[in-house]
C-alpha positions in Angstrom: 148.3 79.9 -25.1 149.8 83.2 -27.2 153.4 83.7 -28.1 155.1 86.9 -29.7 158.2 86.7 -31.7 160.2 89.8 -33.1 161.2 88.5 -36.8 164.2 90.4 -38.5 163.4 91.3 -42.2 165.3 93.2 -44.9 167.7 96.2 -44.0 168.1 99.4 -45.5 169.8 102.7 -45.5 167.8 106.0 -45.5 169.2 109.7 -45.0 169.8 110.4 -41.3 168.7 113.9 -41.7 165.1 112.6 -42.6 165.1 110.0 -40.0 166.1 112.2 -36.9 164.1 115.2 -38.1 164.9 118.4 -36.3 167.9 117.0 -34.1 171.2 118.2 -34.8 173.4 115.5 -37.1 176.1 116.2 -34.5 173.9 114.8 -31.8 172.4 111.6 -33.5 175.7 110.9 -35.3 177.2 110.1 -31.9 174.9 106.5 -32.0 174.0 106.3 -35.7 177.1 106.6 -37.9 176.4 107.7 -41.2 178.1 106.3 -44.3 179.3 108.8 -47.0 175.7 109.5 -48.5 174.8 110.5 -45.0 172.6 107.5 -44.9 172.1 105.3 -41.6 171.4 101.6 -41.2 167.8 100.9 -40.8 166.2 97.3 -39.9 162.7 96.1 -40.9 160.9 93.9 -38.1 157.8 91.8 -38.1 156.0 90.5 -35.0 154.6 86.7 -35.3 151.9 86.6 -33.4 151.4 82.7 -32.5 148.0 81.3 -31.1 146.6 77.9 -30.7 144.7 77.7 -34.5 146.7 80.5 -36.3 149.6 82.6 -37.2 149.4 86.5 -37.4 152.1 88.4 -38.9 152.2 92.1 -38.1 154.0 93.7 -40.8 156.0 92.4 -43.9 159.0 94.6 -44.1 160.3 96.3 -47.3 161.1 92.7 -48.8 163.4 92.5 -52.1 160.9 93.6 -54.7 162.8 97.0 -55.7 164.6 97.0 -59.1 168.2 97.2 -58.9 168.0 101.2 -59.5 165.0 101.7 -56.9 167.4 99.1 -54.1 170.3 101.2 -54.5 168.0 104.5 -54.1 166.4 103.1 -50.8 169.7 101.5 -49.6 167.8 98.0 -49.6 171.0 95.8 -48.2 170.0 92.1 -49.2 168.6 90.7 -52.7 166.7 87.8 -50.8 163.4 88.0 -48.8 165.1 87.9 -45.6 161.8 87.5 -43.4 161.2 84.3 -45.1 164.3 83.3 -43.8 163.3 84.4 -40.3 160.2 82.4 -40.7 162.2 79.4 -41.9 164.1 79.1 -38.7 161.0 78.8 -37.0 160.1 75.9 -39.0 157.4 78.1 -40.8 156.9 79.3 -44.1 154.8 82.1 -45.7 151.6 79.5 -46.4 151.7 78.9 -42.7 151.0 82.4 -42.2 146.9 83.2 -41.5 146.4 86.5 -41.0 149.0 89.5 -42.1 148.0 92.8 -40.5 149.7 95.9 -41.8 149.9 99.3 -39.8 149.7 101.1 -43.2 151.1 100.7 -46.7 154.5 102.6 -46.8 156.8 100.2 -48.7 159.0 99.7 -45.7 155.7 98.2 -43.8 154.0 96.2 -47.0 156.8 95.4 -49.5 157.5 92.4 -47.9 153.9 91.3 -49.6 155.7 91.4 -52.8 157.7 88.6 -54.6 161.3 89.5 -55.3 162.6 91.2 -58.1 163.4 89.5 -61.0 164.3 91.3 -64.4 161.2 89.8 -66.5 159.3 89.7 -63.1 155.4 90.9 -63.1 154.4 92.1 -59.7 153.6 88.9 -57.9 152.2 88.7 -54.3 153.3 86.7 -51.5 149.2 86.3 -50.8 146.9 83.9 -52.3 144.1 86.9 -52.2 146.6 89.5 -53.9 147.9 87.0 -56.5 144.6 86.0 -58.0 143.7 85.6 -61.6 143.7 89.1 -63.4 139.8 90.2 -64.9 138.3 88.8 -67.4 138.3 90.0 -71.1 134.7 91.3 -70.5 136.3 93.7 -67.6 134.5 91.8 -64.9 137.1 91.5 -62.2 137.9 87.9 -60.7 135.7 86.8 -57.6 138.0 87.2 -54.6 139.2 83.7 -53.7 137.9 81.6 -50.3 140.6 79.6 -48.6 139.5 76.6 -50.0 139.8 77.9 -53.6 142.7 80.1 -53.4 145.8 79.2 -55.9 148.8 78.3 -54.0 150.9 81.3 -52.9 153.8 82.2 -55.4 156.8 80.3 -54.8 158.7 83.5 -56.1 158.7 85.0 -52.7 
């Protein structure tokens, strides 16, 4: 049996004119009130596909990886990784996800793969494959870990 669940992720504010394109502001502001910077509220959602043997996450949303300056520029509202909270409400965590499917790599779709920003943060990923050890001194890239040998997922997420 397959079930589909819509999950809430982080939210952001972006320029209303950019979001609505050629539609005049007088039209779109009827249902989307812009703030003093002409930004509108946008939510990032993910889709959880649950099957008997696996959990598939479609998109990861914007996440919480931005530094304070970029967080302000892109209007990211929360300091924490809201998608992880949504998974927890279902009794799941990032380690319960078997497959992550990204439709494309814009930050508002794939940013949730990265750990939350910290002042001394190196870019850590919420993925055992993406968080593997760096290349050796010889310059050879490390072999991709298999599920049995993958390091644990970063708990910074």
